[in-house]
N, C-alpha and C positions, 0 to 999 in steps of 0.2 A: 142642432146644427152639426154636431160631431158625426151623426149618422149620415147626414146629407153630403158632407165634404168628402171628396175623393182623395185617396192617398197620393202623395207626391213622391216620385222616385228620388234616389240620392243625387243623381246627375242633375235633375231639375232643381233640387234644393241648392246645390252648389252654384248652378247658373244664376239663380235668383239672388243669392248672396253676392256673387261677383257683380251682377248688374246694380245691386243696391250700393256697393262700394264705389262703383263708377259714377253713379248719380250723386252720391255724397261729395266726391271729388269735384264734379262739375259745378255743384252748388257752392262749394267752398271757394272756387276760383272766381265767383261773381264779384267778390269784394276786391277793391283796388289794393288794399294792404296785403291780401293773400296772394294776389298776382305778383306783387313785388317780392313776396316771400318765395314764390316759385322761381323768380329770376335768380335769387341766391342759390336755390337748390340746383338749378341748371348749371350755374357756374361752378359750384362745388362738385357737381356730378362730372363735369368735364375733367377737372383735376383728378378725381378718383378714377375715371376711365383711363386716363393716361398711366396712372400707377398700375392698374390691373392689366392693361395691355402690355406694359413693359415687363411685368412678371411673367405673363403668358409667353412672351418671346424667350425669356430666360429658361423657363421650364421646358419649352419645346426643344431648345438647343440642348439642354441637359438630357432629356429623354432620348433624343436622336443620337447623342454621343454615347450614352450607355449601351444602347442596343447595337450601334454600329461597331463598337469596340468589344462586344461580347460580354459586357458587365451588366447583364439584364437584371440580376438580383439587386443592383444598386438603385433600381427604380423605387425600391422601398424607401429610400432616403427622401425622394421627392414627395411621396405620399405621407411620410411622417411629418414633413414640413407643412403640408396642407392640413393634415389632421390637427396639429398644434394650433395653427391659425384658426381653424373652424371652431375648435372647442374652447380655447383659452381667451380669444379676443372678446366674445360676448360676456364672459365673466369679468374680464378686466374693465371693459367699458361699463359693465353693470347696468345695462338697460338704457344707455344713452342713444340707442338706435331708434328703430321704428317704434312709435308709442302706441300703436293700435293694439288693444287688448281683445283678443278674439273671444274671450269669455263673455263679452257683452252680447254676442250673438245668441246667447241662451234666452234672450227675450223673444226670439222667434221660435216657432214650432219645428225645430230641427230634430231629426232623428240622431241617435248617438253615433251611428256610422258616419253620417255627413259631418257631424261635429268633429269626430276623430280625424277624418280625411282633411278637413280644412285646417285643423290644428297642426297636423303633420306638415301639410304644405306650407304653413306659415314659417316653418324652419328654412324654407328656400326664398322667403320674401325679403329678408334683410340683406344688407350689404355684404356681411361676412359669408353667408351662404352663396349668394350670386357670384362673388369673387372666387370662392373655392371651386364652384362648379366650372367656371370659365378656365381655371387653372388645370383642373382635371381633364377637361376637353383638350387643352393645349398639350398635356402629356400624352393623351391618346393619339393626337395627330403626330406628335414627335415619334412615337413608336411605330405608327403606320407608315410614316415617311421613310423610316429606316428599314422596316420589314413589314410589307403589307400582309403577309401570312399571319402575323401576330395580332391583327386588328380584332378578330372575333374574341380572342382570349382576353386582351387588355380591355376591350369594351365591356365584357361581362364583369370583369373585376372592378371596373370603374363604376358600373351601376350598383353592384353590391356595396362598394365602398361609400358611395353617396348615400345609399339607404341606411347604412350603419351610422354615418355621421349625422344625418337628419334625425334619426331616432334618439341618439345619445344627446344631441344638442337640445332637442325639445324636452327630453326628460330632465336634464340638468337645469334648463331654464325654468321648467315648471316647479321643480323642487326649490330652486333659488327664490322664486316668487313666493312660495309658501314660507320659507325660512325667514325672508325679509319682510313678512307681513307686519311684524312688530317694529316699532321705531327704534328701540334699543338694539335689537338684533341688526338692523340696517346700519346703525352707527358703528357697532362693533365690527361688522364686516368691512365697512369703509375704512375704519381705522386700521384693520389688519391689512387691507390693500395698500394703504400708504406705507405701512411698515415694510411690506414686501417690496415695494418699489424702491424704498431706501436701502433695503438689504441687497438689492441687485447691484448697487454701487460697490459692494464689498466682495463681489464674486472674484474680481481680478486679483486683489491682494490675497484672498484665500487660496486661489489656484496657484499663485506664485509660491506660497508657503507650504501648502499641503498637496500640491498637484502630483508630485512623485509618489507619495504614499497612497493617494486615492486612485491612481491609474490602475493598479491591479484589481481593485474592487470593481471599477467600471468595466474592465475587460471581462471579469467573471460574471457580471450581470447582463452583458450584451446578449448571450444566447437566449435568455428568457424573453427578450423583446421579439423574438421570431414567432411567437404565438399570437401576436397582435395583428389586426387587419392590415396595417400599413406594410409590415414585413411580409405578410402572407401574399400580398399583391405581387411583390417582387419575386417571391419564390414560385408563385403560380405561373406567372408569365415566363419565368426562366424554365420551368418544367415544360410548358407548352413549346417553347423554342427548341428544347432538346428532344421533343417527341415523347416525353413522359406524360401521357394524357391522364394516367391514373393519379400521378402527383398533382396535376393541374386540377382534376376533379376534387381531390381531397382538400386542396387549398381553397377552392371555391366554396365547397361545403362548409369548411371551417369559418370562412368569412360570413356566409349566410346565417350561421348560428348567432352571430352578434346582433344584426338588426332584428332577428326573430326574438331574441331574449329581451333586448331593450325596448322593442316594440310592444311586447307583452306588458312590461312594467309601465310603459307609457299609457297603454290601454287602461290599466288599473288606476293610474293617476288621473287621466281624463275622465274616467268614470266617476271619481270622487267629485270633480268639478261639475260634471253634468248633473249630479244629484243635488247640486246647490251648495257646495262648500263655500263658506264665507271666510274671506281672508282679511277683512277690514278690522281695524283695532278700535276699541271703544275709548274715546278721549276721556281723560281724567277730569273730574270736576274742578273747575277753576275757583280760586278764592275771590270773593267779591269784596269783602270788607278788608280794609287796610288800617292798621293801627297807627297811632300818632307817631311812633318812632319811624315807621316806614315813610310816612309823609314828610318827616323832618329830613330824611336822607335825600329827598329830591332837591332840597336847596343846599345840600352840603357836598355836592359832587364837583365843585370847582367850575360850574358853568354859569355862575351868577353874573359874570361880566358880559355874557352874550345876551341877545334879546330873548325873551321868553319863548318865542316861536321857534327860533333856531335851536335853543337848548332842548326844547321838547322833542324836536325831530332827532337830535343827537341821542337823547336817552332812548328813544324808540329804536333807532338803528342798532345801538349797543345791545339792547335786550333781544332784538331779532337775531343778532349774531350769536349771542349766548344760547338762544333757544334752538338755533339751527346747528346741530352737531356737525353736519357735512361741511357747511361753510366754514365753521371754526377749525375743523381739521384740515381743510384745504389751505388755510393760512400757514400750517406747519410744513406743507410740502416744499415751497421754494427754499426756505432756509435749511430744511433737512437735506435736500438735494445738494445745496451749496456746501454744507458742512461735510457731507459724504464725499463730494468731489474734491475739495481742497485738502481733505485728510489723506488722500492716497499719495503715497510716495511716487507711484508711477507717473502721476501728473507732474510732480515737481521735476522728476528726471526728464520727462518729455520736454518740459519748458526749458530746462537747461541745455539739452542736446539740440533742440531746434532753435534756440535763441529767442524764445518768446518771452518778452519781458512783462512784468506786471502792468506796464503802461498800456499794453495792448489787450491783455486778458481782463483787466479791471473794468473798462467800459463795456466789454461784451458781457461780463457777468452781471453788471447792473442792468443792462438792457434786457437780459433774460428775465430778471426778477420783475421789472416793470411790465414786461409783456404779459406775464401771468396774472399779476395782481390787478391790472387795469381792465381785464376782460369783463368782470361782473358789473362794472360801472355802465356798460352799454345797455343794461337792462335793470336799472336800479329800482324799478317798481315791481320786480318779479314776485316778491313775497308780500306785497300789500293786499292782494286779493280784494275783498269787498271793502277793506279799510281805506282804499284810495278815494272813496266818496267823501271821507272826512276832510280831505284837503280842499274840497270845493265848498264845504259848508262851514269850516272853522275860520276864525278871523286871522288868516295869514295869507301871504302871497306865495306863489310857487318859487320865487327867488329865494325865500327863506327855507323852503323845502329842499331846494338844490344845495343851498349853503350848508345845511345840516348833513345831508347825505354825502356831499363832497368832503366835508370836514372829517367825517369818520373814515372815508376812503383814503384820504391823504395821511391821516394819522397811522393807519395800518401800514401803508407803504413806507412811511418814515421809520416806524419801529422795525419792520423787517429788513429794510435797507441798512439801518444802523447795526443790527446784529450781524448781517452778512458782511458788511464792510469791515467791521471790527475783527471778525474771524478771518477774513481775507488778509488784512494787514498783519495779523498775528502769525498766520501760517505761511503765506506766500511772500509778503513784503509790501511795503507802502510805496505806491507810485509817486512820481515827482509831483511837486506842488502845482505846476501848470496843468498836468493831466488830472490831478485830483480835483482841483477847483473847477476845471472845465466839465468834468463828469457831474459834479454836484449841480452846476448851472444847467447842464443838459437834462438832468432829472427834473428840475423845475419846468423846463421848456416842454419836455415830452409829456409829463403828467398833466400840467395845467393846460397845455395845448389840446390834450385829449378830452378834458372834462367838458368843455363846451360841446364837442361833437358827441360825447357819450350822453350828455343830458338831452340833446336833440334826438338821438337814437332811442332813448328810453321813452320819450313821448310819441315818437313816430311808429316804432315797431315793438310795442310791449308784448311780453309773453308771460303767462302765469306759471309760476313754479310753486311747489308745495314743500313745507318744512318736513325734514326727516324722510324724504322719499328719493329713491334713485331712479326707479323704472319710469320711463316716459318723460324725464326731465330734460328738455332741450331748449336752447335759445332759438330766437327767430333767425331764420337763414339770412335775412337782410341785415339784422343786427350783427351777426357774425361777420358778414362780408364787409360792413362798414368798419367794424373794429379792426379787421385784418388790413383793410386799405389804409386807414388812418395811422395805424402803428407802422405799417410798411413805409408810408410817406415820411413820417416824423423820424424814423430811424435812418432812412436814406439821407435826409437833411443832416442829421447828426453825424453820420459817417462822412458825408461830404465836407462838413466843417472840420472834423478831425483830420481828414486827408489834406485839406488846404493848409492846416498848420504844419504838417510834415513836409508838404511840397514847398512852401515858402520859407521854411526854416524858422519861423516865428513861433516859439513854443507857447507864448501867451495869447496868440491869435484865437484859438478855440475858446479859451475862457472869456475873452472879450466878446466874441460873437455870440456865444451861448447866453451871456448876461443880457445882451440886447434882445435876443430872441425870447428869453424868459420874461423880460419886462413887457415885450409886445404881446406874448401869450397871456400874461396876467391881465393886461388892459383889455384884450379881447374877451377874456372870460368874464370880467366885471361888466363889460358892455353887453354881453349876451344874456345876462340874468333877466333884465327887463323884457327883452325880446322873447325869451323863453316863457316868461310869465304870460304874455299875450298869446303865445303859441299854444300854451297848455289849455287856455280857454277854448281855442278852436278844436283841439283834440280831446276835449273832455268826454264826449260821448264815446268815441272810439277807445279811449283809455279805460273807461268804466266797463264798456262791453267786453274788452279783451281780458280784464282781470277779475270780473265778477261772474262770468259764465261758468 
């Protein structure tokens, strides 16, 4: 058969792969749940487009102003901003973007050249690359609007700059994928990322204390940045504007060396993947036997007062949390950010100069923590995988499953809120009793009010996630949209109640109103458990299909 088959060209191979991806998308949208997911993608896409277009106008105005005022070399600042966006954002989000792994195309008889071209083009398929290209085009238009004679020069520089960023981003992404093939490595990387985000909160105090001594060092290091592509773009366009075509050619040649070098390294990296490099990790053998002491611990965990079914779900959720290093470390992020924020003297000075009292800042801080911690509840079956079938065969009802999951979720929220509130009261000050009690009642209202919606979302729009993995882990678009809408509605109601208290002058009105709302939300949650139990039976096949495939 190999002798009879005719060779297929590279362009034909790429066309076949593109057609295959289109057919897969067409078949994917045949399911109703996937079509609803597409609606969430479209709505989020509209918001993203507004952001990208707004930045486009800003970059266009900046490029036009730099060229019109004769500060052409300053174009490098715009390209530096785009470069940092293009290279740092994929690392920061660590693979939460497009989840398609192009290495799966190796199951098809692709030539290495076609594999390499598709792999490089994949660098332009995610949101980061598309947004960066749009912004570069906006800069090109801004330069052309100010001086049309510079269009060929800036266009050539833009093409070389795009090639450099694509090659570097794909190379870094490929090596990141290899480095994070091990679970421990991924958890260490994610922990370092959290520490980095917390450290950014200390940049302001460090600059205030050591800014004067660090300024000479920064000025001395600036000339070395002129050898990088972003600075070379500004120098090259400036040379072309001054008629120094030799300097322009030298800058263009210097920029071209970067994509050639990184493209060669990427060629070697893709060659290893093409030869069948295996990045999966071998799971460790699990212990099957359990001694009597471990069995005795199950009854000594303080859950004997609960029903056996609810207690079993709680134990499972706690073990899942301890097993999933990413989820456990994410719990450290909200209090860490709060501690870093309230520890800055600049915040206290700002609150004093602007007249912002703890009574206004305290509810906003609590709302921020609830916003982050409630998001996972909208896909509570994410890590069940094939184990979700046990819920339909074990002697328990789904109301007990939700009670166990929600109990663990509420306990986590209570612990983190207690730590943050204690730190806030110690560092900033204790708000008045009416505001403090109103905020506590508002916490019950917003958390319990979201639990019923989150449980329904978990059954309606489940999405499978994997322990210890970053790449490709994303929630259902409809679940994200529902979570955002529910939180926005509840926080709007809470803001309205707090505003009515200030408008009427009755300081205890918010506490009374939130108490009634909390009681109503609790009653609605209890009433929803039986309805969700029946709804789970209707969604059984869809839930198993989404989590077991």
